[in-house]
C-alpha positions as a Markdown table, in Angstrom:
| # | Residue | x | y | z |
|---|---|---|---|---|
| 1 | Met | 16.0 | 17.7 | 24.4 |
| 2 | Ile | 14.1 | 19.4 | 27.3 |
| 3 | Leu | 10.9 | 17.7 | 26.2 |
| 4 | Ser | 12.5 | 14.3 | 26.2 |
| 5 | Met | 14.0 | 14.9 | 29.7 |
| 6 | Ile | 10.5 | 15.8 | 31.0 |
| 7 | Val | 9.0 | 12.7 | 29.4 |
| 8 | Thr | 11.8 | 10.6 | 30.9 |
| 9 | Ile | 11.2 | 12.0 | 34.4 |
| 10 | Leu | 7.4 | 11.5 | 34.1 |
| 11 | Ile | 7.9 | 7.9 | 33.1 |
| 12 | Trp | 10.2 | 7.1 | 35.9 |
| 13 | Thr | 7.9 | 9.0 | 38.3 |
| 14 | Val | 5.1 | 6.6 | 37.3 |
| 15 | Val | 7.5 | 3.7 | 37.9 |
| 16 | Gly | 8.3 | 5.0 | 41.3 |
| 17 | Leu | 4.7 | 5.5 | 42.2 |
| 18 | Phe | 4.0 | 1.9 | 41.0 |
| 19 | Gln | 6.7 | 0.6 | 43.3 |
| 20 | Ala | 5.4 | 2.7 | 46.2 |
| 21 | Val | 1.7 | 1.6 | 45.9 |
| 22 | Pro | 2.0 | -1.7 | 47.9 |
| 23 | Glu | 3.6 | 0.3 | 50.7 |
| 24 | Val | 0.7 | 2.8 | 50.7 |
| 25 | Phe | -1.9 | 0.0 | 51.2 |
| 26 | Asn | 0.0 | -1.3 | 54.2 |
| 27 | Gly | -0.1 | 2.2 | 55.8 |
| 28 | Phe | 1.6 | 5.2 | 54.3 |
| 29 | Glu | 5.2 | 5.5 | 55.3 |
| 30 | Trp | 6.8 | 8.7 | 54.0 |
| 31 | Arg | 10.3 | 7.4 | 54.2 |
| 32 | Leu | 9.6 | 4.3 | 52.0 |
| 33 | Phe | 7.7 | 6.5 | 49.6 |
| 34 | Val | 10.6 | 9.0 | 49.3 |
| 35 | Ser | 13.1 | 6.1 | 49.0 |
| 36 | His | 11.2 | 4.6 | 46.0 |
| 37 | Met | 10.8 | 8.0 | 44.3 |
| 38 | Ile | 14.4 | 8.9 | 44.6 |
| 39 | Asp | 15.4 | 5.4 | 43.4 |
| 40 | Ala | 13.2 | 5.9 | 40.3 |
| 41 | Trp | 14.5 | 9.5 | 39.7 |
| 42 | Thr | 18.1 | 8.3 | 39.9 |
| 43 | Trp | 17.3 | 6.0 | 37.0 |
| 44 | Ala | 15.8 | 9.0 | 35.1 |
| 45 | Leu | 19.3 | 10.6 | 35.4 |
| 46 | Leu | 21.0 | 7.5 | 34.0 |
| 47 | Thr | 18.5 | 7.0 | 31.2 |
| 48 | Pro | 20.3 | 9.2 | 28.7 |
| 49 | Ala | 23.5 | 7.2 | 29.2 |
| 50 | Val | 21.6 | 3.9 | 28.7 |
| 51 | Leu | 19.9 | 5.3 | 25.5 |
| 52 | Leu | 23.2 | 6.6 | 24.2 |
| 53 | Thr | 24.8 | 3.2 | 24.8 |
| 54 | Asp | 21.8 | 1.5 | 23.0 |
| 55 | Arg | 22.2 | 3.9 | 20.0 |
| 56 | Lys | 25.9 | 3.2 | 19.7 |
| 57 | Leu | 25.3 | -0.6 | 19.8 |
| 58 | Lys | 22.5 | -0.3 | 17.2 |
| 59 | Ser | 24.8 | 1.6 | 14.9 |
| 60 | Ser | 27.4 | -1.1 | 15.2 |
| 61 | Gln | 24.8 | -3.8 | 14.2 |
| 62 | Gln | 25.7 | -6.4 | 16.9 |
| 63 | Asn | 24.1 | -9.8 | 16.8 |
| 64 | Ala | 21.7 | -10.8 | 19.5 |
| 65 | Ala | 24.1 | -13.0 | 21.5 |
| 66 | Lys | 26.8 | -10.4 | 21.5 |
| 67 | Leu | 24.3 | -7.7 | 22.4 |
| 68 | Phe | 23.1 | -9.7 | 25.4 |
| 69 | Leu | 26.7 | -10.2 | 26.7 |
| 70 | Ile | 27.5 | -6.5 | 26.3 |
| 71 | Tyr | 24.4 | -5.4 | 28.2 |
| 72 | Leu | 25.0 | -8.0 | 30.8 |
| 73 | Ser | 28.5 | -6.7 | 31.4 |
| 74 | Leu | 27.3 | -3.1 | 31.5 |
| 75 | Ser | 24.7 | -4.0 | 34.1 |
| 76 | Ile | 27.3 | -4.1 | 36.8 |
| 77 | Pro | 28.7 | -0.5 | 36.4 |
| 78 | Phe | 25.3 | 1.0 | 35.7 |
| 79 | Thr | 23.8 | -0.7 | 38.8 |
| 80 | Leu | 26.8 | 0.4 | 41.0 |
| 81 | Ile | 26.5 | 4.0 | 39.8 |
| 82 | His | 22.8 | 3.9 | 40.5 |
| 83 | Thr | 23.4 | 2.5 | 44.0 |
| 84 | Tyr | 26.0 | 5.1 | 44.8 |
| 85 | Leu | 23.9 | 8.0 | 43.5 |
| 86 | Thr | 20.7 | 6.8 | 45.2 |
| 87 | Gly | 22.6 | 6.6 | 48.5 |
| 88 | Leu | 24.1 | 10.1 | 47.9 |
| 89 | Phe | 20.6 | 11.6 | 47.3 |
| 90 | Leu | 19.2 | 9.8 | 50.4 |
| 91 | Tyr | 22.0 | 10.8 | 52.6 |
| 92 | Pro | 20.6 | 14.2 | 53.7 |
| 93 | Ile | 17.6 | 12.2 | 55.2 |
| 94 | Pro | 18.9 | 10.5 | 58.4 |
| 95 | Asp | 15.5 | 8.8 | 59.0 |
| 96 | Ile | 16.1 | 6.6 | 55.9 |
| 97 | His | 18.6 | 4.3 | 57.8 |
| 98 | Trp | 18.8 | 1.7 | 55.0 |
| 99 | Asn | 20.9 | 4.1 | 52.9 |
| 100 | Pro | 23.8 | 2.0 | 51.5 |
| 101 | Leu | 26.2 | 4.8 | 52.3 |
| 102 | Arg | 25.2 | 4.8 | 55.9 |
| 103 | Glu | 24.9 | 1.0 | 56.4 |
| 104 | Ala | 27.0 | -1.1 | 54.0 |
| 105 | Gln | 24.8 | -4.1 | 54.7 |
| 106 | Phe | 22.0 | -2.5 | 52.6 |
| 107 | Gly | 24.3 | -2.2 | 49.6 |
| 108 | Ile | 23.5 | -5.7 | 48.4 |
| 109 | Tyr | 19.7 | -5.0 | 48.6 |
| 110 | Phe | 20.1 | -1.7 | 46.6 |
| 111 | Phe | 22.4 | -3.4 | 44.1 |
| 112 | Leu | 20.1 | -6.4 | 43.4 |
| 113 | Gly | 17.0 | -4.1 | 43.2 |
| 114 | Gly | 18.8 | -1.8 | 40.8 |
| 115 | Trp | 20.2 | -4.7 | 38.7 |
| 116 | Met | 16.6 | -6.1 | 38.2 |
| 117 | Thr | 15.4 | -2.6 | 37.3 |
| 118 | Tyr | 18.2 | -2.2 | 34.8 |
| 119 | Cys | 17.4 | -5.6 | 33.2 |
| 120 | Ala | 13.7 | -4.8 | 33.0 |
| 121 | Phe | 14.6 | -1.4 | 31.4 |
| 122 | Val | 17.0 | -2.8 | 28.9 |
| 123 | Gly | 14.5 | -5.6 | 28.1 |
| 124 | Ile | 11.7 | -3.2 | 27.4 |
| 125 | Leu | 14.1 | -1.1 | 25.3 |
| 126 | Gln | 15.1 | -4.0 | 23.2 |
| 127 | Ala | 11.5 | -5.1 | 22.8 |
| 128 | Phe | 10.7 | -1.6 | 21.5 |
| 129 | Asn | 13.7 | -1.7 | 19.2 |
| 130 | Tyr | 12.6 | -5.1 | 17.8 |
| 131 | Tyr | 9.1 | -3.8 | 17.3 |
| 132 | Lys | 10.5 | -0.8 | 15.5 |
| 133 | Arg | 12.6 | -3.0 | 13.3 |
| 134 | Phe | 9.6 | -5.2 | 12.6 |
| 135 | Leu | 7.6 | -2.2 | 11.5 |
| 136 | Thr | 10.4 | -0.9 | 9.3 |
| 137 | Ser | 10.9 | -4.3 | 7.7 |
| 138 | Gln | 7.1 | -4.5 | 7.1 |
| 139 | Leu | 7.2 | -1.1 | 5.4 |
| 140 | Lys | 10.1 | -2.1 | 3.2 |
| 141 | Leu | 8.3 | -5.3 | 2.3 |
| 142 | Glu | 5.2 | -3.4 | 1.4 |
| 143 | Arg | 7.2 | -1.0 | -0.8 |
| 144 | Ala | 8.9 | -4.0 | -2.5 |
| 145 | Glu | 5.6 | -5.6 | -3.1 |
| 146 | Lys | 4.2 | -2.3 | -4.5 |
| 147 | Arg | 7.3 | -2.0 | -6.8 |
| 148 | Phe | 6.7 | -5.6 | -7.9 |
| 149 | Val | 3.0 | -4.9 | -8.7 |
| 150 | Glu | 4.0 | -1.8 | -10.6 |
| 151 | Ala | 6.6 | -3.7 | -12.6 |
| 152 | Arg | 4.1 | -6.5 | -13.3 |
| 153 | Leu | 1.5 | -4.0 | -14.4 |
| 154 | Asn | 4.0 | -2.3 | -16.7 |
| 155 | Met | 4.9 | -5.6 | -18.2 |
| 156 | Leu | 1.3 | -6.5 | -18.8 |
| 157 | Arg | 0.7 | -3.1 | -20.4 |
| 158 | Leu | 3.8 | -3.6 | -22.6 |
| 159 | Gln | 2.3 | -6.8 | -23.8 |
| 160 | Leu | -0.8 | -5.0 | -24.9 |
| 161 | Glu | 0.7 | -2.1 | -26.7 |
| 162 | Pro | 2.8 | -3.9 | -29.3 |
| 163 | His | -0.2 | -6.3 | -29.9 |
| 164 | Phe | -2.5 | -3.3 | -30.5 |
| 165 | Leu | 0.1 | -1.4 | -32.6 |
| 166 | Phe | 0.6 | -4.4 | -34.9 |
| 167 | Asn | -3.1 | -4.8 | -35.5 |
| 168 | Ala | -3.6 | -1.1 | -36.0 |
| 169 | Leu | -0.7 | -0.8 | -38.5 |
| 170 | Asn | -2.1 | -3.8 | -40.4 |
| 171 | Ala | -5.5 | -2.1 | -40.6 |
| 172 | Ile | -3.9 | 1.2 | -41.8 |
| 173 | Ser | -1.6 | -0.5 | -44.4 |
| 174 | Ser | -4.6 | -2.2 | -46.0 |
| 175 | Gln | -6.3 | 1.3 | -46.4 |
| 176 | Val | -3.2 | 3.3 | -47.6 |
| 177 | Val | -3.1 | 1.5 | -50.9 |
| 178 | Val | -6.8 | 1.9 | -51.6 |
| 179 | Asn | -7.3 | 5.4 | -50.2 |
| 180 | Leu | -4.2 | 7.5 | -49.3 |
| 181 | Glu | -6.2 | 10.3 | -47.6 |
| 182 | Leu | -8.1 | 7.9 | -45.5 |
| 183 | Gly | -4.8 | 6.2 | -44.5 |
| 184 | Gln | -3.3 | 9.5 | -43.4 |
| 185 | Glu | -6.3 | 10.2 | -41.2 |
| 186 | Met | -5.9 | 6.8 | -39.6 |
| 187 | Ile | -2.2 | 7.5 | -39.0 |
| 188 | Glu | -3.0 | 10.8 | -37.3 |
| 189 | Asp | -5.5 | 9.1 | -35.0 |
| 190 | Leu | -3.0 | 6.4 | -34.2 |
| 191 | Gly | -0.4 | 9.0 | -33.4 |
| 192 | Ala | -2.8 | 10.8 | -31.0 |
| 193 | Leu | -3.6 | 7.5 | -29.4 |
| 194 | Leu | 0.0 | 6.6 | -28.9 |
| 195 | Arg | 0.8 | 10.0 | -27.4 |
| 196 | Gly | -2.1 | 9.6 | -25.0 |
| 197 | Ser | -0.8 | 6.2 | -24.1 |
| 198 | Ile | 2.7 | 7.5 | -23.4 |
| 199 | Asp | 1.4 | 10.4 | -21.3 |
| 200 | Cys | -0.3 | 8.0 | -18.9 |
| 201 | Gln | 2.5 | 5.4 | -19.0 |
| 202 | Ser | 3.6 | 6.1 | -15.5 |
| 203 | Ser | 0.1 | 5.9 | -14.1 |
| 204 | Ala | -1.5 | 2.5 | -13.3 |
| 205 | Glu | -4.9 | 4.3 | -13.3 |
| 206 | Ile | -6.4 | 7.3 | -15.1 |
| 207 | Thr | -9.9 | 8.8 | -15.1 |
| 208 | Leu | -12.6 | 7.3 | -17.1 |
| 209 | Ala | -12.8 | 10.6 | -19.1 |
| 210 | Gln | -9.2 | 10.2 | -20.1 |
| 211 | Glu | -9.7 | 6.5 | -21.0 |
| 212 | Leu | -12.7 | 7.4 | -23.2 |
| 213 | Ala | -10.7 | 10.2 | -24.9 |
| 214 | Met | -8.0 | 7.7 | -25.9 |
| 215 | Leu | -10.6 | 5.2 | -27.0 |
| 216 | Asp | -12.1 | 7.8 | -29.3 |
| 217 | His | -8.9 | 7.9 | -31.3 |
| 218 | Tyr | -9.0 | 4.1 | -31.6 |
| 219 | Leu | -12.6 | 4.1 | -32.6 |
| 220 | Ala | -11.9 | 6.8 | -35.2 |
| 221 | Ile | -9.5 | 4.4 | -36.9 |
| 222 | Gln | -12.0 | 1.6 | -36.9 |
| 223 | Lys | -14.8 | 3.8 | -38.2 |
| 224 | Leu | -12.7 | 5.0 | -41.1 |
| 225 | Arg | -11.9 | 1.3 | -41.7 |
| 226 | Phe | -15.4 | -0.2 | -41.5 |
| 227 | Gly | -17.5 | 2.8 | -42.3 |
| 228 | Asp | -21.2 | 2.1 | -41.8 |
| 229 | Arg | -20.6 | -1.5 | -41.0 |
| 230 | Ile | -19.8 | -0.6 | -37.4 |
| 231 | Asp | -21.9 | 1.3 | -34.9 |
| 232 | Ile | -20.3 | 2.5 | -31.7 |
| 233 | Arg | -22.5 | 3.6 | -28.8 |
| 234 | Ile | -21.1 | 5.1 | -25.6 |
| 235 | Asp | -23.3 | 5.8 | -22.6 |
| 236 | Ala | -21.2 | 7.0 | -19.6 |
| 237 | Asp | -23.0 | 8.5 | -16.7 |
| 238 | Pro | -21.4 | 11.9 | -16.1 |
| 239 | Ala | -20.9 | 11.0 | -12.4 |
| 240 | Thr | -18.5 | 8.2 | -13.5 |
| 241 | Leu | -16.1 | 10.3 | -15.6 |
| 242 | Ser | -13.9 | 11.2 | -12.7 |
| 243 | Ala | -13.7 | 7.6 | -11.5 |
| 244 | Met | -10.3 | 6.0 | -11.8 |
| 245 | Val | -9.8 | 3.0 | -14.1 |
| 246 | Pro | -6.8 | 1.0 | -15.3 |
| 247 | Ser | -5.2 | 2.8 | -18.3 |
| 248 | Leu | -5.9 | 1.1 | -21.7 |
| 249 | Leu | -8.8 | -0.9 | -20.1 |
| 250 | Leu | -11.4 | -0.4 | -22.8 |
| 251 | Gln | -9.3 | -0.5 | -26.0 |
| 252 | Pro | -8.4 | -4.2 | -25.9 |
| 253 | Leu | -12.0 | -5.1 | -25.0 |
| 254 | Val | -13.4 | -3.1 | -28.0 |
| 255 | Glu | -10.6 | -4.5 | -30.3 |
| 256 | Asn | -11.6 | -8.0 | -29.2 |
| 257 | Ala | -15.2 | -7.3 | -29.9 |
| 258 | Ile | -14.4 | -6.0 | -33.4 |
| 259 | Arg | -11.9 | -8.7 | -34.4 |
| 260 | His | -13.8 | -11.7 | -33.1 |
| 261 | Gly | -17.4 | -10.5 | -33.3 |
| 262 | Ile | -18.2 | -7.6 | -35.7 |
| 263 | Glu | -15.5 | -8.2 | -38.3 |
| 264 | Arg | -16.7 | -11.7 | -39.0 |
| 265 | Arg | -20.2 | -10.5 | -40.0 |
| 266 | Val | -20.7 | -9.1 | -43.5 |
| 267 | Ser | -23.4 | -6.8 | -42.2 |
| 268 | Gly | -21.2 | -5.5 | -39.4 |
| 269 | Gly | -22.8 | -4.8 | -36.0 |
| 270 | Thr | -23.0 | -2.6 | -32.9 |
| 271 | Ile | -20.7 | -2.2 | -29.9 |
| 272 | Ala | -22.2 | -0.6 | -26.8 |
| 273 | Ile | -20.0 | 0.7 | -24.0 |
| 274 | Ser | -21.7 | 1.8 | -20.8 |
| 275 | Ala | -20.5 | 3.1 | -17.4 |
| 276 | Arg | -22.6 | 3.6 | -14.3 |
| 277 | Leu | -22.4 | 3.7 | -10.5 |
| 278 | Ala | -23.4 | 0.6 | -8.6 |
| 279 | Asp | -23.4 | 1.5 | -4.9 |
| 280 | Asp | -19.7 | 2.1 | -4.1 |
| 281 | Arg | -18.5 | 0.5 | -7.3 |
| 282 | Leu | -18.0 | 1.4 | -10.9 |
| 283 | Gln | -19.8 | -0.9 | -13.4 |
| 284 | Ile | -18.5 | -1.0 | -17.0 |
| 285 | Asp | -20.1 | -3.1 | -19.7 |
| 286 | Val | -18.8 | -3.7 | -23.2 |
| 287 | Gln | -21.4 | -5.5 | -25.4 |
| 288 | Asp | -21.5 | -6.5 | -29.1 |
| 289 | Asp | -24.0 | -8.2 | -31.3 |
| 290 | Gly | -21.3 | -10.1 | -33.3 |
| 291 | Val | -20.9 | -13.9 | -33.9 |
| 292 | Gly | -20.6 | -14.6 | -30.1 |
| 293 | Leu | -18.5 | -17.1 | -28.2 |
| 294 | Pro | -17.8 | -20.7 | -29.1 |
| 295 | Pro | -20.0 | -23.2 | -27.2 |
| 296 | Asp | -17.1 | -24.6 | -25.2 |
| 297 | Trp | -15.3 | -21.2 | -24.6 |
| 298 | Arg | -13.9 | -20.5 | -21.2 |
| 299 | Ile | -11.8 | -17.5 | -20.1 |
| 300 | Glu | -9.4 | -19.7 | -18.2 |
| 301 | Thr | -8.4 | -21.6 | -21.4 |
| 302 | Ser | -8.7 | -18.6 | -23.8 |
| 303 | Ser | -5.6 | -17.8 | -25.8 |
| 304 | Gly | -6.7 | -14.3 | -26.5 |
| 305 | Leu | -4.1 | -11.7 | -25.3 |
| 306 | Gly | -6.5 | -8.8 | -24.7 |
| 307 | Leu | -8.9 | -10.6 | -22.3 |
| 308 | Arg | -6.1 | -12.5 | -20.5 |
| 309 | Val | -4.0 | -9.4 | -19.8 |
| 310 | Thr | -7.0 | -7.3 | -18.8 |
| 311 | Arg | -8.0 | -10.0 | -16.3 |
| 312 | Glu | -4.5 | -10.2 | -14.9 |
| 313 | Arg | -4.2 | -6.4 | -14.6 |
| 314 | Leu | -7.5 | -6.2 | -12.7 |
| 315 | Glu | -6.3 | -9.0 | -10.4 |
| 316 | Met | -3.0 | -7.1 | -9.7 |
| 317 | Leu | -4.6 | -3.7 | -9.1 |
| 318 | Tyr | -7.5 | -5.0 | -7.0 |
| 319 | Ser | -6.0 | -8.0 | -5.3 |
| 320 | Glu | -8.3 | -8.1 | -2.3 |
| 321 | Ala | -11.1 | -10.7 | -2.5 |
| 322 | Gly | -14.3 | -9.2 | -3.8 |
| 323 | Glu | -12.7 | -5.9 | -4.9 |
| 324 | His | -13.3 | -6.5 | -8.5 |
| 325 | His | -15.5 | -8.5 | -10.9 |
| 326 | Phe | -14.6 | -9.5 | -14.5 |
| 327 | Asn | -16.9 | -11.7 | -16.5 |
| 328 | Val | -17.2 | -12.6 | -20.2 |
| 329 | Ser | -20.4 | -14.3 | -21.2 |
| 330 | Pro | -22.7 | -14.7 | -24.2 |
| 331 | Arg | -25.0 | -11.7 | -24.8 |
| 332 | Gln | -28.7 | -12.3 | -24.7 |
| 333 | Gly | -29.8 | -12.6 | -28.3 |
| 334 | Ala | -26.4 | -12.6 | -30.0 |
| 335 | Gly | -22.8 | -11.5 | -29.4 |
| 336 | Thr | -20.7 | -11.1 | -26.3 |
| 337 | His | -21.0 | -9.3 | -23.0 |
| 338 | Val | -18.0 | -8.2 | -20.9 |
| 339 | Ala | -18.9 | -7.0 | -17.4 |
| 340 | Ile | -16.4 | -5.2 | -15.1 |
| 341 | Gln | -16.9 | -4.0 | -11.6 |
| 342 | Ile | -14.1 | -2.2 | -9.7 |
| 343 | Pro | -13.9 | -0.1 | -6.5 |
| 344 | Leu | -15.1 | 3.5 | -7.0 |
| 345 | His | -12.5 | 6.2 | -6.2 |
| 346 | Thr | -11.1 | 9.4 | -7.7 |
| 347 | Ile | -7.9 | 11.4 | -7.5 |
| 348 | Gly | -9.5 | 13.9 | -5.1 |
| 349 | Gly | -11.6 | 11.4 | -3.1 |
| 350 | Glu | -14.9 | 9.7 | -3.3 |
| 351 | Ile | -17.4 | 10.5 | -6.1 |
| 352 | Asp | -20.4 | 12.5 | -4.9 |
| 353 | Glu | -23.2 | 10.1 | -5.8 |
| 354 | Ser | -25.8 | 12.8 | -5.2 |
| 355 | Ala | -24.8 | 14.1 | -8.6 |
| 356 | Thr | -26.6 | 11.2 | -10.1 |
């Protein structure tokens, strides 16, 4: 309270000095200077009442036209009170002969000057209120957009999980009949993978180390299923393990490589996953030496759920232009190459690239 009063007095002191500056250039006249300062300090005394009125009107949520009429009607009593108080404070100084309490003819001059000051004060106050409401609405809009993005990301993730679960259960069911013990191991890995997925369900991003840990359970299922026909190679720079990535980023890409690349070859094949730092970005590559892409294949027209959802999730998380890169192309020699680049950040801050 005391601090706000001090700030109010300082602001009106600056206003008074600003009004007195032209008089100083024409030759300093102490009576004019004192008159301007007392005029400004009188408004400092009335400021709490104006602010209280503004707070009451804001709480009643008046429309702009009604607010204008109310402030216009209040301008008369506020200006009259200001004129009277100013005259009262100036009265002990007989040399200030233009005191409205000494000479009534100066009352109109004080009233008009006070009325213009009141209008300027209220106008600045309303401009500040409008700016404050604008910032508040922008903040609410940003929060709404954030909730929309989170909801969209959750929806995309929910599209992935049933798709993956259906494929995994199909793979397990085909093994249970042939080898019950093998089927049980696959069920255990699937359970561990689903638990990990549920644990990070509320997080749009997890560390690469967590993502690779979940991927291990999925790869264990596929290794039990394919045996020596599939070779998985993971090469992740230790400096990248604390980098944040979208949860369930790698699993649909590896699943896509197995189903559409390796599984169609009798001899099987190799899937190579690599992660490295590229300036201030994280570079992730998923490559396979499978049957490759059809000649006329384009990601925009692809019906594959895994690639489409992955692309949409990256676009939602890193919506700024140039923030991410996602490309699917034929691999040199044979197979498919999926290249991803995303901004490099961690939970605790930037990665220390000197560690590399």
